[in-house]
C-alpha positions as CSV (number, residue, x, y, z in Angstrom):
1,M,2.1,1.5,15.2
2,L,1.7,0.5,11.6
3,P,3.8,-2.4,10.3
4,K,6.5,-1.8,7.7
5,I,5.4,-3.5,4.5
6,S,7.9,-4.6,1.8
7,D,7.3,-4.1,-1.9
8,A,6.4,-7.8,-2.3
9,E,4.0,-7.7,0.7
10,W,2.2,-4.7,-0.9
11,R,1.0,-7.0,-3.6
12,V,-0.8,-9.2,-1.1
13,M,-2.1,-6.2,0.8
14,K,-3.6,-4.7,-2.3
15,L,-5.5,-7.9,-3.0
16,L,-6.9,-7.9,0.5
17,W,-7.8,-4.2,0.4
18,E,-9.6,-4.8,-2.9
19,K,-11.6,-7.8,-1.6
20,S,-11.7,-9.5,1.8
21,P,-11.7,-12.1,3.1
22,R,-9.7,-14.3,0.7
23,T,-8.3,-17.8,1.1
24,A,-4.6,-18.4,0.7
25,N,-5.3,-20.3,-2.5
26,E,-7.2,-17.3,-3.9
27,I,-4.3,-15.1,-3.1
28,V,-1.8,-17.5,-4.6
29,H,-3.8,-18.1,-7.7
30,T,-4.3,-14.3,-8.3
31,L,-0.6,-13.4,-7.7
32,E,0.8,-16.4,-9.6
33,S,-0.7,-15.1,-12.8
34,A,0.7,-11.6,-12.2
35,V,4.2,-12.1,-10.8
36,P,6.9,-14.8,-11.2
37,W,6.6,-16.1,-7.7
38,N,5.8,-19.7,-6.7
39,A,3.0,-20.6,-4.3
40,Q,5.4,-21.1,-1.3
41,T,6.8,-17.6,-1.7
42,I,3.3,-16.1,-1.7
43,R,2.4,-18.2,1.4
44,T,5.5,-16.9,3.1
45,L,4.5,-13.3,2.4
46,I,1.0,-14.1,3.8
47,N,2.6,-15.5,7.0
48,R,4.9,-12.6,7.3
49,L,2.0,-10.2,7.1
50,V,0.2,-12.1,9.8
51,R,3.2,-11.9,12.1
52,K,3.5,-8.2,11.5
53,G,-0.2,-7.7,12.3
54,A,-1.0,-6.3,8.9
55,I,-3.5,-9.1,8.2
56,K,-5.6,-11.4,10.3
57,F,-7.4,-14.6,9.6
58,T,-10.4,-16.5,10.7
59,K,-10.7,-20.3,10.4
60,D,-13.7,-21.8,8.5
61,G,-13.3,-25.5,8.9
62,R,-10.0,-26.3,7.3
63,T,-9.9,-23.0,5.4
64,Y,-8.2,-19.9,6.6
65,L,-9.8,-16.6,5.5
66,Y,-7.4,-13.7,5.4
67,Y,-8.3,-10.0,5.6
68,A,-6.4,-6.7,6.0
69,D,-6.2,-5.5,9.6
70,V,-4.7,-2.1,8.7
71,R,-6.4,0.5,6.5
72,E,-4.8,1.2,3.1
73,D,-4.9,5.0,3.5
74,D,-3.3,4.7,7.0
75,V,-0.4,2.7,5.5
76,Q,-0.1,5.0,2.5
77,R,0.2,8.0,4.8
78,A,2.8,6.3,7.0
79,E,4.8,5.2,3.9
80,T,4.6,8.7,2.4
81,K,5.9,10.3,5.6
82,S,8.7,7.7,5.8
83,F,9.7,8.3,2.2
84,I,9.8,12.1,2.6
85,S,11.8,11.8,5.8
86,R,14.3,9.4,4.3
87,V,14.7,10.8,0.8
88,F,14.1,14.6,1.3
89,N,15.0,15.0,5.0
90,G,11.4,15.8,5.7
91,A,11.3,18.8,3.4
92,M,8.2,19.0,1.1
93,Q,9.4,21.7,-1.4
94,P,12.3,19.6,-2.9
95,M,9.9,16.6,-3.0
96,F,7.3,18.5,-4.9
97,A,9.9,20.1,-7.2
98,A,11.3,16.6,-8.1
99,F,7.8,15.3,-8.6
100,L,6.8,18.2,-10.9
101,E,10.1,17.9,-12.9
102,E,9.8,14.2,-13.5
103,T,6.1,13.7,-14.0
104,D,4.0,14.5,-17.1
105,L,0.8,16.2,-15.8
106,S,-2.3,16.8,-17.8
107,D,-4.2,20.1,-17.5
108,A,-6.7,18.3,-15.3
109,D,-3.9,17.1,-13.0
110,I,-2.5,20.6,-12.7
111,D,-6.0,22.0,-12.0
112,E,-6.5,19.4,-9.3
113,L,-3.1,20.1,-7.7
114,E,-3.9,23.8,-7.7
115,R,-7.3,23.1,-6.0
116,L,-5.6,21.0,-3.3
117,L,-3.0,23.7,-2.6
118,K,-5.7,26.4,-2.4
119,N,-7.7,24.3,0.0
120,K,-4.6,23.7,2.1
121,K,-3.8,27.4,2.1
122,S,-7.3,28.4,3.1
123,K,-7.2,26.0,6.1
124,K,-4.3,27.8,7.7
């Protein structure tokens, strides 16, 4: 089962999905310049993700090298299903209607959505 990842933890995971392994200091340095968190907060997030099984580490001397132990697309799919279930009672049509009403789409975006829907329909 995939771990539940908080919004703050997503920031750490995104870094590790972009490039792994990273040291805790690399993670802290990168996030400190992007968010108003102190180093201890970031290290707490790293430790939480280790406990949840979302990231693992190897030890290189005195340095810990962290890497994602779950795939980004797997976590995205799980989060999407959870969101649709919680917010739209599992119904896709209201979710798509809300998305289309609230989102500015370019012609290229609309063409891509049409292509995806046609592909989905042809696979039935």
